[in-house]
FILUM-23030 format. One line per field, with one value per residue (C-alpha): residue number from 1; x negated, z negated, y negated. Coordinates in nm, 4 decimals, decimal comma, padded with zeros to 6 digits. Example, Ala and Ser with C-alpha at 12.3 -4.5 7.8 and 13.67 -1.06 7.14 Angstrom:
2
nr = 1 / 2
east = -01,2300 / -01,3670
up = -00,7800 / -00,7140
north = 00,4500 / 00,1060
This chain:
327
nr = 1 / 2 / 3 / 4 / 5 / 6 / 7 / 8 / 9 / 10 / 11 / 12 / 13 / 14 / 15 / 16 / 17 / 18 / 19 / 20 / 21 / 22 / 23 / 24 / 25 / 26 / 27 / 28 / 29 / 30 / 31 / 32 / 33 / 34 / 35 / 36 / 37 / 38 / 39 / 40 / 41 / 42 / 43 / 44 / 45 / 46 / 47 / 48 / 49 / 50 / 51 / 52 / 53 / 54 / 55 / 56 / 57 / 58 / 59 / 60 / 61 / 62 / 63 / 64 / 65 / 66 / 67 / 68 / 69 / 70 / 71 / 72 / 73 / 74 / 75 / 76 / 77 / 78 / 79 / 80 / 81 / 82 / 83 / 84 / 85 / 86 / 87 / 88 / 89 / 90 / 91 / 92 / 93 / 94 / 95 / 96 / 97 / 98 / 99 / 100 / 101 / 102 / 103 / 104 / 105 / 106 / 107 / 108 / 109 / 110 / 111 / 112 / 113 / 114 / 115 / 116 / 117 / 118 / 119 / 120 / 121 / 122 / 123 / 124 / 125 / 126 / 127 / 128 / 129 / 130 / 131 / 132 / 133 / 134 / 135 / 136 / 137 / 138 / 139 / 140 / 141 / 142 / 143 / 144 / 145 / 146 / 147 / 148 / 149 / 150 / 151 / 152 / 153 / 154 / 155 / 156 / 157 / 158 / 159 / 160 / 161 / 162 / 163 / 164 / 165 / 166 / 167 / 168 / 169 / 170 / 171 / 172 / 173 / 174 / 175 / 176 / 177 / 178 / 179 / 180 / 181 / 182 / 183 / 184 / 185 / 186 / 187 / 188 / 189 / 190 / 191 / 192 / 193 / 194 / 195 / 196 / 197 / 198 / 199 / 200 / 201 / 202 / 203 / 204 / 205 / 206 / 207 / 208 / 209 / 210 / 211 / 212 / 213 / 214 / 215 / 216 / 217 / 218 / 219 / 220 / 221 / 222 / 223 / 224 / 225 / 226 / 227 / 228 / 229 / 230 / 231 / 232 / 233 / 234 / 235 / 236 / 237 / 238 / 239 / 240 / 241 / 242 / 243 / 244 / 245 / 246 / 247 / 248 / 249 / 250 / 251 / 252 / 253 / 254 / 255 / 256 / 257 / 258 / 259 / 260 / 261 / 262 / 263 / 264 / 265 / 266 / 267 / 268 / 269 / 270 / 271 / 272 / 273 / 274 / 275 / 276 / 277 / 278 / 279 / 280 / 281 / 282 / 283 / 284 / 285 / 286 / 287 / 288 / 289 / 290 / 291 / 292 / 293 / 294 / 295 / 296 / 297 / 298 / 299 / 300 / 301 / 302 / 303 / 304 / 305 / 306 / 307 / 308 / 309 / 310 / 311 / 312 / 313 / 314 / 315 / 316 / 317 / 318 / 319 / 320 / 321 / 322 / 323 / 324 / 325 / 326 / 327
east = -06,1500 / -06,2354 / -06,0017 / -06,1508 / -06,1046 / -06,2025 / -05,8474 / -05,7385 / -05,4404 / -05,4634 / -05,2325 / -05,1983 / -05,1814 / -04,8272 / -04,6863 / -04,5103 / -04,3178 / -04,2338 / -04,1079 / -03,8902 / -03,7407 / -03,6788 / -03,5102 / -03,2666 / -03,1955 / -03,1194 / -02,9067 / -02,7036 / -02,6476 / -02,5362 / -02,2867 / -02,1521 / -02,0579 / -01,8732 / -02,1616 / -02,0749 / -02,2590 / -02,6361 / -02,8107 / -02,9437 / -02,8608 / -02,4982 / -02,3452 / -02,3957 / -02,3468 / -02,3965 / -02,4976 / -02,6199 / -02,7837 / -03,1359 / -03,4516 / -03,8029 / -04,0766 / -04,4458 / -04,6407 / -04,8932 / -05,1652 / -05,2075 / -05,5749 / -05,7762 / -05,8125 / -05,4334 / -05,3417 / -05,2431 / -04,9610 / -04,6405 / -04,8342 / -05,0981 / -04,9486 / -04,6754 / -04,3386 / -03,9723 / -03,7525 / -03,3834 / -03,3101 / -03,0460 / -03,0693 / -02,8918 / -02,8611 / -02,7779 / -02,7944 / -03,0452 / -02,8107 / -02,6547 / -02,3193 / -02,1092 / -02,1049 / -02,0131 / -02,2636 / -02,2672 / -02,4563 / -02,8364 / -02,9856 / -03,2558 / -03,1500 / -03,2810 / -03,3363 / -03,3844 / -03,4843 / -03,4461 / -03,6385 / -03,5271 / -03,7137 / -04,0563 / -04,2878 / -04,5367 / -04,5395 / -04,3380 / -04,3995 / -04,0965 / -04,1252 / -03,8690 / -03,8290 / -04,1708 / -04,0179 / -03,7537 / -03,7888 / -03,7045 / -03,9363 / -03,7959 / -03,9197 / -03,7614 / -03,8116 / -03,6736 / -03,6757 / -03,9477 / -04,3219 / -04,3573 / -04,1536 / -04,0625 / -04,1560 / -04,5224 / -04,4661 / -04,2089 / -04,1447 / -04,0293 / -03,7960 / -03,6291 / -03,5903 / -03,4190 / -03,1917 / -03,0778 / -03,0283 / -02,8376 / -02,5399 / -02,4021 / -02,4973 / -02,3767 / -02,6061 / -02,8961 / -03,1384 / -03,0810 / -03,1117 / -03,4200 / -03,5839 / -03,5105 / -03,6963 / -03,9784 / -04,0157 / -04,1444 / -04,2386 / -03,8688 / -03,8906 / -04,1622 / -03,9657 / -03,6471 / -03,8419 / -03,9924 / -03,6512 / -03,4962 / -03,7810 / -03,7502 / -03,3741 / -03,1996 / -02,8806 / -02,9084 / -02,7070 / -02,8085 / -02,9584 / -03,0777 / -03,3285 / -03,4899 / -03,8399 / -03,8512 / -04,1479 / -04,2361 / -04,3808 / -04,5561 / -04,8258 / -04,8333 / -05,1206 / -05,2153 / -05,4284 / -05,7551 / -05,6524 / -05,3705 / -05,1167 / -04,8223 / -04,5657 / -04,3361 / -04,0653 / -04,0627 / -03,7464 / -03,7489 / -03,4352 / -03,4663 / -03,1517 / -02,9044 / -02,6571 / -02,2981 / -02,0476 / -01,9234 / -01,9857 / -01,9778 / -02,3132 / -02,1590 / -01,9371 / -02,2307 / -02,4339 / -02,1398 / -02,0864 / -02,4500 / -02,4453 / -02,1333 / -02,3208 / -02,6512 / -02,9366 / -03,1480 / -03,5150 / -03,7958 / -04,1680 / -04,3216 / -04,6628 / -04,9242 / -05,1459 / -05,4443 / -05,6158 / -05,9346 / -06,0246 / -05,8498 / -05,8830 / -05,7164 / -05,4937 / -05,4019 / -05,2552 / -05,0751 / -04,9579 / -04,6502 / -04,5948 / -04,8809 / -04,8293 / -05,1082 / -05,2220 / -05,2148 / -05,5515 / -05,7036 / -05,5134 / -05,3903 / -05,0714 / -05,1303 / -04,8301 / -04,7645 / -04,4002 / -04,0721 / -03,7340 / -03,4406 / -03,0754 / -02,8857 / -02,5633 / -02,2740 / -01,9491 / -01,9694 / -01,5970 / -01,4808 / -01,3555 / -01,6918 / -01,8730 / -01,6757 / -01,7407 / -02,1123 / -02,0940 / -01,9631 / -02,2207 / -02,5116 / -02,3683 / -02,3761 / -02,7441 / -03,0381 / -03,3010 / -03,6121 / -03,9759 / -04,0802 / -03,9008 / -04,2368 / -04,5248 / -04,8144 / -05,0368 / -04,7931 / -04,7554 / -04,6219 / -04,8819 / -04,8769 / -04,6726 / -04,3563 / -04,3564 / -04,4426 / -04,1540 / -03,9177 / -03,9797 / -03,7893 / -03,5512 / -03,4330 / -03,4078 / -03,1747 / -02,9708 / -02,9202 / -02,8164 / -02,5713 / -02,3885 / -02,4120 / -02,6114 / -02,5831 / -02,8497 / -03,1179 / -02,9850 / -03,1381 / -02,9235
up = 00,7177 / 00,4795 / 00,4669 / 00,5661 / 00,4377 / 00,7779 / 00,9101 / 01,0515 / 01,2165 / 01,5561 / 01,5642 / 01,8868 / 01,8355 / 01,9774 / 01,7785 / 01,4959 / 01,7362 / 01,9643 / 01,6789 / 01,5474 / 01,8968 / 01,9083 / 01,5667 / 01,7069 / 02,0103 / 01,7898 / 01,5576 / 01,8556 / 01,9626 / 01,6081 / 01,6105 / 01,9452 / 01,7710 / 01,4986 / 01,2725 / 00,9739 / 01,0849 / 01,0910 / 01,4165 / 01,4104 / 01,1975 / 01,2006 / 01,1153 / 00,7538 / 00,6848 / 00,3083 / 00,0268 / -00,2731 / -00,6143 / -00,6298 / -00,8352 / -00,7104 / -00,9046 / -00,8603 / -00,8829 / -01,1563 / -00,9337 / -00,6796 / -00,5661 / -00,7203 / -00,3933 / -00,3401 / -00,6879 / -00,5858 / -00,6767 / -00,7336 / -00,7080 / -00,9704 / -01,2419 / -01,2847 / -01,3378 / -01,2504 / -01,1076 / -01,0293 / -00,6623 / -00,3937 / -00,0551 / 00,2707 / 00,5621 / 00,8995 / 01,2773 / 01,4554 / 01,7061 / 01,6653 / 01,7598 / 01,5637 / 01,7801 / 01,7495 / 01,5749 / 01,8910 / 02,0661 / 02,0504 / 01,8365 / 01,5846 / 01,2261 / 00,9315 / 00,5581 / 00,3614 / -00,0063 / -00,2547 / -00,5769 / -00,8862 / -01,1703 / -01,0056 / -01,1746 / -00,9851 / -00,7394 / -00,4205 / -00,0739 / 00,0373 / -00,0518 / -00,3169 / -00,4105 / -00,5665 / -00,9013 / -00,7678 / -00,9002 / -00,5906 / -00,3564 / -00,0240 / 00,2104 / 00,5541 / 00,7639 / 01,0774 / 01,1999 / 01,4616 / 01,3962 / 01,6617 / 01,8451 / 02,2127 / 02,2332 / 02,2886 / 02,2047 / 02,0307 / 02,3695 / 02,5072 / 02,2122 / 02,2528 / 02,6270 / 02,5532 / 02,2879 / 02,5368 / 02,8187 / 02,6014 / 02,5461 / 02,8589 / 02,8532 / 03,2094 / 03,3384 / 03,1022 / 03,3615 / 03,6051 / 03,3366 / 03,1897 / 03,5313 / 03,5760 / 03,2533 / 03,2599 / 03,6256 / 03,6819 / 03,3153 / 03,2477 / 03,3745 / 03,1252 / 02,8414 / 02,9298 / 02,9406 / 02,5972 / 02,4580 / 02,5751 / 02,4156 / 02,0808 / 02,0308 / 01,9617 / 01,8320 / 01,4604 / 01,2760 / 00,9206 / 00,7724 / 00,4769 / 00,6743 / 00,8733 / 00,8127 / 00,8089 / 00,9005 / 00,8336 / 01,1911 / 01,1184 / 00,8519 / 00,5208 / 00,3193 / 00,0526 / -00,1896 / 00,0021 / 00,2416 / 00,4972 / 00,5314 / 00,7232 / 00,4998 / 00,5560 / 00,3694 / 00,4117 / 00,3074 / 00,0360 / 00,1874 / 00,5197 / 00,5237 / 00,8108 / 00,8314 / 00,7146 / 00,9947 / 01,0752 / 01,3555 / 01,1184 / 00,9558 / 00,6548 / 00,5833 / 00,6127 / 00,3679 / 00,1254 / 00,1250 / 00,0350 / -00,2406 / -00,4042 / -00,4213 / -00,5601 / -00,5341 / -00,2297 / -00,2321 / -00,0115 / -00,0781 / 00,0129 / 00,1746 / 00,2815 / 00,5892 / 00,5308 / 00,7976 / 00,9401 / 01,2381 / 01,5045 / 01,7736 / 01,5819 / 01,3442 / 01,5189 / 01,3126 / 01,5894 / 01,8265 / 01,6811 / 02,0014 / 01,8962 / 01,6059 / 01,3561 / 01,3926 / 01,0703 / 01,1662 / 01,1738 / 00,8731 / 00,6512 / 00,4572 / 00,0850 / -00,1458 / -00,3627 / -00,4781 / -00,4801 / -00,3816 / -00,5373 / -00,4552 / -00,7436 / -00,6943 / -00,6462 / -00,4537 / -00,1878 / -00,1144 / -00,4711 / -00,5773 / -00,7443 / -00,4348 / -00,2031 / -00,4294 / -00,4179 / -00,0381 / -00,0136 / -00,2578 / -00,0660 / 00,2662 / 00,1357 / 00,0343 / 00,2452 / 00,3101 / 00,4277 / 00,4483 / 00,3285 / -00,0027 / -00,1192 / -00,3563 / -00,2315 / -00,2442 / -00,0109 / 00,2528 / 00,5933 / 00,8705 / 01,2494 / 01,5073 / 01,4625 / 01,0893 / 01,1366 / 01,3828 / 01,1280 / 00,8804 / 01,0633 / 01,2316 / 00,9056 / 00,7418 / 01,0171 / 01,0164 / 00,6395 / 00,6592 / 00,9428 / 00,7654 / 00,4138 / 00,2514 / -00,1249 / -00,3666 / -00,4759 / -00,7475 / -01,0911 / -01,1865
north = 08,2007 / 07,9156 / 07,6135 / 07,2793 / 06,9234 / 06,7796 / 06,7358 / 06,4007 / 06,2371 / 06,0673 / 05,7645 / 05,5577 / 05,1793 / 05,1520 / 05,4433 / 05,2587 / 05,0331 / 05,3255 / 05,5438 / 05,2595 / 05,2302 / 05,6052 / 05,5896 / 05,3334 / 05,5536 / 05,8549 / 05,6424 / 05,5209 / 05,8827 / 05,9623 / 05,6737 / 05,7931 / 06,1199 / 05,9312 / 05,8352 / 06,0518 / 06,3650 / 06,3997 / 06,3143 / 06,6736 / 06,9790 / 06,8688 / 07,2064 / 07,3082 / 07,6787 / 07,6605 / 07,4271 / 07,6258 / 07,6178 / 07,7616 / 07,7855 / 07,7139 / 07,8917 / 07,8118 / 08,1376 / 08,2073 / 08,3542 / 08,0725 / 08,0567 / 07,7750 / 07,5791 / 07,5851 / 07,4597 / 07,1101 / 06,8704 / 07,0650 / 07,3934 / 07,3088 / 07,5287 / 07,7926 / 07,6281 / 07,6785 / 07,4014 / 07,3689 / 07,3048 / 07,2738 / 07,4443 / 07,3717 / 07,6155 / 07,4601 / 07,4777 / 07,2545 / 07,0943 / 06,7514 / 06,9052 / 07,1545 / 07,4677 / 07,8348 / 08,0611 / 08,2733 / 07,9948 / 08,0281 / 07,7535 / 07,6785 / 07,7626 / 07,5687 / 07,5930 / 07,2699 / 07,2604 / 06,9764 / 07,0411 / 06,8480 / 06,6789 / 06,6809 / 06,4291 / 06,2156 / 05,9258 / 05,9718 / 05,8324 / 05,6295 / 05,2580 / 05,1725 / 05,5395 / 05,5990 / 05,6977 / 05,9378 / 06,2923 / 06,4986 / 06,6889 / 06,8108 / 07,0830 / 07,1356 / 07,4490 / 07,6147 / 07,9748 / 07,9294 / 07,8750 / 07,6037 / 07,3411 / 07,3469 / 06,9786 / 06,8955 / 06,5289 / 06,3112 / 06,1485 / 06,4860 / 06,5348 / 06,1954 / 06,2495 / 06,5802 / 06,4235 / 06,1607 / 06,4111 / 06,6598 / 06,4280 / 06,5965 / 06,9685 / 07,0212 / 06,7461 / 06,8197 / 06,9699 / 06,6823 / 06,4144 / 06,5779 / 06,5963 / 06,2269 / 06,1487 / 06,4039 / 06,5029 / 06,8549 / 06,8719 / 06,9262 / 07,2849 / 07,3767 / 07,2169 / 07,4035 / 07,7300 / 07,6622 / 07,5649 / 07,8900 / 08,0843 / 07,9023 / 07,9394 / 08,2654 / 08,4167 / 08,4945 / 08,7591 / 08,6673 / 08,3528 / 08,5611 / 08,7689 / 08,4867 / 08,3528 / 07,9731 / 07,7486 / 07,3851 / 07,3793 / 07,0484 / 07,0230 / 06,8410 / 06,7115 / 06,9637 / 06,7673 / 06,7272 / 07,0051 / 07,0286 / 07,3089 / 07,4424 / 07,6110 / 07,9079 / 08,0992 / 08,4780 / 08,6665 / 08,9307 / 09,0883 / 09,2698 / 09,4871 / 09,4874 / 09,1978 / 09,2178 / 09,2748 / 08,9243 / 08,6780 / 08,3801 / 08,3063 / 08,1287 / 08,4317 / 08,6723 / 08,4658 / 08,4342 / 08,8118 / 08,8682 / 08,6072 / 08,7476 / 09,0780 / 08,9483 / 08,6946 / 08,6152 / 08,5169 / 08,3858 / 08,3627 / 08,0276 / 08,0582 / 07,8036 / 07,8301 / 07,6029 / 07,3937 / 07,5475 / 07,3273 / 07,1209 / 07,3874 / 07,6709 / 07,4731 / 07,1448 / 06,8630 / 06,6719 / 06,9485 / 07,1227 / 07,3236 / 07,5526 / 07,7955 / 07,8493 / 08,2090 / 08,4111 / 08,5611 / 08,2114 / 08,0748 / 08,3609 / 08,2736 / 08,2171 / 08,2879 / 07,9807 / 07,9862 / 08,1777 / 08,0348 / 08,2215 / 08,1603 / 08,3241 / 08,5158 / 08,2709 / 08,2452 / 07,9718 / 08,0157 / 07,9459 / 07,6026 / 07,5388 / 07,6622 / 07,4348 / 07,1359 / 07,2168 / 07,2511 / 06,8940 / 06,7612 / 06,9156 / 06,7980 / 06,4394 / 06,4595 / 06,3450 / 06,6128 / 06,4339 / 06,5571 / 06,2100 / 06,2705 / 06,4007 / 06,3592 / 06,1467 / 06,4585 / 06,6407 / 06,3691 / 06,4845 / 06,4862 / 06,4619 / 06,2723 / 06,4798 / 06,4060 / 06,0375 / 06,0017 / 06,1522 / 05,8717 / 05,5919 / 05,8391 / 05,9957 / 05,6530 / 05,5310 / 05,8528 / 05,8384 / 05,4738 / 05,5415 / 05,8238 / 05,6776 / 05,9569 / 06,0077 / 05,8854 / 06,1276 / 06,3606 / 06,4122 / 06,7138
């Protein structure tokens, strides 16, 4: 299937005002939890050193921006749970992998940060979101402040649509036994030069998990033993029916948009429980991982990504996130 340049975003006239209002709502929820934790992905499992290597055999049409030529970059990675609350690893949840690549030249997107040298990629271990719209997500975030009353509150906001959302949420969250063997997805697309793409990270390691109920301990045991790696792949936009830009509740089928290998993320062997490892954990926890920390040629696309722009800005301001690193 040939990739197409005919992608487009559909932006309602009231969207900017609405998304600013939603950012304030989420920031208020964050402050209600104390303000220092992230509004979402509050529980960090690990903050680690990594390398991000652009492959040498990327197809010509996919050689854009960061992926234009083979090169290796230093990076940080953060593994986390999706919830805004710190909960036991036994609880089903979305798990996430965030990457911050260092010393990336080129103009960046965020006003006032155009000359920063970081490029972020955020991914979760499900190829689609349970939420069909940003409105559904915000309704869920407000209702979930009281788990016991969540169904009732959600019904009050969404009516009978709440039942479909709860069903999709249950299907998209799961108990995970190892963060190292999960595949992670950007879920929402990004601009890819003149094309558009959804990105994923497929694990090189597929062996059985270590015997522990704590995900951070399982990951640390693996890393003391050796490196971990993921292959980054790009699914390129074909058409709006099969590869929608705005609807993140629909996965892009690999038969319609075959994944193209473009880079390799390697987390070298290290000890997250050492003094150096704990210092790095704190440093990564203080950073802001934001899909809008990106090159102009890799601009986030779609409503879910556009909503993240003001929401992440407010969250970072509320918790006092660290400045973008250079080393």
